[in-house]
N, C-alpha and C positions, 0 to 999 in steps of 0.2 A: 614505543609502539602505541598505536591508537587504542583507546579504551574499548573493551568489548562490553556491549550492553545486552546482548542476547546470545545464548548458546543453544543450538538445536543439536541433540545427540541421539543418534541411532533411532530416529523417529520412523515408526512403521504404523500403517493403518490397513486393516483388513475388513472387508465387507463380505461376510460369508466365506467363500473360497477364493475370492478375488483380492489380491494384494494391491491396494491403490497407492500406498507409499511404502518404499522398501529401504529401510535402514539409512535414512537421510541425516546427514550431519553438516553443520556449517556455523560460523559465527557472524554476528552483525556488529559493526563498530559504530561508535558515536558519530553522528553527522554523515553517515554513509548512506548511499542509495544502492541497494542491491536489487538487480533485476533478475527475475526468474522467468525464463522463456521455455516454450515448448508447444507442441500442437495440442488441440483439444483432446482431452482424455489422458493427458500425461500426468495428471495429479497435482497441477499447480494450485488450483483453488482449494482442493482438499488440504494441501499443505498449509495454506494461510489459515484455514479454519482450525486445523490442529494446533498451530502455533498459538492462536487466540483462545484455544480451549472451548471453542464453540462446539466442536466434537472432540471427544477424548480419544487420543491415539491408542492403538492396540499395545504398542511398546515404545520405549524411548522417553526422553526428557526434554523439557523446554525450560531453560533457566533464565530468569530476568531479575535483576536487582538482588541476586543471591538467593532467590526463591525458585523452587522447582514447581512450576505451575501445574504439572501433571499430578502432583502429590497433594494438592489442596482443593477444597471444595467450598461451596456456599459463600458466606460473607468474605472469607479470606481471599477466595479466588476473585470475587467481584472487586474487592479493593485493589488487588494486585493488577487486575486487568485494566484498571483506569489508565495505567501507564502504557498500554498497548491498545490502540484504537484501530478499528476495521472500517475500511471504505469498500462497500460492496459494488459489484459491477452494475446491478440493476438499481439505478437511482430512483426510479418510480417506486419500487418496493421498499427502498430505504426511508422514504418520506411518506408520512401519513397524508393522503390527498385532502383530508378535511382539516388539516392543521396548517396554519400560516407559517411561513418560513421562519419568522422571528421566534415563534414559539418552539418550533422544531429544534432550532439551535440552542434556545434557552433551556430546554428540557433537561439535558445532562447537568447543567449548572444548578438547576432546581433540586435535582435528585442527590447530587454528590457534593455540593458545596453549601456553605452557610451564608452566601451572598443574599442581600435583600433584593426585593423586586426591582427597584430602580438601578441597583448595581448590576443585576443580571441583564437588564435591558441595555445598559450602557456597554456591557461586555459583548452583547450580541452585535451592536453597531461596530464595535472595534473588530470583531471577528469577520464581519462582512467586509470591512475595509481591508483587512489582512489578506482576503482572497480576491480583492479588486472587484467587489460588487457594490452597486449603489445601495445606500441604506433603505431606499424606498421598497426594495425587494422584501424587507421584513414583513410588510403588510400583504404580500401576495401569496398565492397558493402554488404548489408544485406544478400543476397543470399549465400554468401561465408562463413557465420558464422554459428556456431552450435546454438542450442536453448539456451544453457546456456550463450553463448557469447552475443547473442542478448538481453537476459534478463539483462545482465550487462550493455550493451550499453544504453538501455532505462532507467536503473537506473542512469547512468552517466548523461544522458540528463535531468532527473528529478532533479538531484542534482545541475545542472548548475546555477540555480538562488538562491541557498542556502536557500531552503524552510525550514520552521519549521516542516512541516508535509508532509509525502508522503503516498498516498493512493495506495495500490497495490492490483490488482485484480488477484487472483490465480497465484502469482509469482513463485510458486514451482510446478505447474502442468506440465505434459508432459515432465518432466525431470527425468533422472535416479537418483538413490539414492545418488551417489557420487557428482553429480552436485547440487542436493538439499542441501547437507551438506555444500558445498562451498557457496551457496547463503545465507544459514542461518547464516554462519559466517560473510558474507559481510554485511547483514542487521544489525546484532548485532554491528559490528564495526562502521557502520554509525550512529546508535542510540547513541553509546557511545561518538560520536562527537557532539551530540546536536539535532539530528533530531528525531521526533516522527513518528511512523508508525501506520497505520491501515491496517492490512493484511486480505484479504478475502480468504477463502479456503473451499472446501468441505471435506478436509482431516484433521480431528481433531488431528490425531497423529503428522502430520507435524507441525501444528500450536502450538501444545503443547510444542514442542522443543524450541520455540523462544519467545512466547508471555508472557508478564507479567500478562495480564488479558485476559479472553476469554468471548466473548458474543456469545450466541447460538441463531440462528435465525430459526424460523419455521413459514411458512405461513405469512411472512411479519411482524412478531413480534419478539422481543427479549424475549425468554422464560427463559433465565438464563444468568447472568453476574456475574463475580467475579474473584478472583485471580486464575490463571491457575491451579495450583496443587489442590486447594480446589475444583474447579469445576470438574476436571478430577478424583480426588480421591473419592469425595463424592458428586456426582451430585444431585441436588434437583429436576431436571426435568426428567420425564420419557423419553422424546425425547432425551435429552443429554445422558442418559444411553444407549439408542438404538444406537446412533452414536458411542459411545465408544465400545460397544459390536461388532458393525459391523466392526470397524477398528481393534479391539483386540490389538495385540502388533505390528501392522505394524508401521514401522518407527524407531523402537528401535535400529536398526543397525547403524543409523547415529545420533541418538538423545541421547540414553542412559540417559533417564530422562531429566535432565536439564544441560547437559554438555556444551551446547553452549550458555546458558543464562549468561548474565553479570548483575551485580547490576547497577541500574540506578545511574548516578552521582549525 
C-alpha cells in the first residue's frame, strides 16, 4: 500500500452559527495528486487553510509526519508547516509588488535555511528552471509577468523548502487553455519528483486531467471521494453528476482524458 503522508480526521470549522466544514476525513499518499472540487461556497478553500493551520479548525485533527498540527503552536507549528506549502489563488496578493521575483523566491531560503547568499541565489535560478521560467525573470517585478508566469513563480517559491505536500487553491483558474495545459504538465512533473498535491478547483474537467483521486465537496461535506475516472465515469452522488453535466466536455482540448497523467512512482 502507498505511504500515507497526511491524515485529515473529522475536521470541522464553524464561523458563528455557520458550519463551513463538517466532519471531513481523508488520507493523502506520497506522490499523489488529490483534486477537491465543488462550487463556490462549498468549503474547498477553507479546507486547505485548515489543513495548513492558517486557520485553526473548530474540531478534528491534521496529522503529518506523525505530528498532529492542530495540537501545536508557535515555533513547533512553523517548523512542521515547512513540509506543507500553500499556493494561494490570488498570485498578486501572494507576491510583494515592490519585491523582485528572485528575492521573493529567495526569502523562504533566507528565513528557514543556513544557505549563504550565493548559494541562495543559485538555488533561485535552479527553482526558476524547475518551473520552466527564464532566469532573467529573477530581476523583474510581479506586475510585469503574465498570470501563468506568476503562477509558476509562486509554485517555485512553494518548492523552495522541498515540501512533501503542496496545497494549491484554484491554480488553473483565470488562465487560458494553453497555459492551463502547461501548468498541468508542470504539476505532474513535480509530483513525479516526490511531491504530493491537494488541488482545489470549481472546474471538475480541469481537475480530472491531473488528479489520481477526486473528492467532491458540497455544503462543507465530502459527498464523494474515489479514483478519478471511477468518480467521473460512474458518480455515486447526484451532486457530482450535476457538476459533470454542467461542465460537459469542457477541457478536453487540453486534457484528452488522461494524457497528462503519470503513474505514481
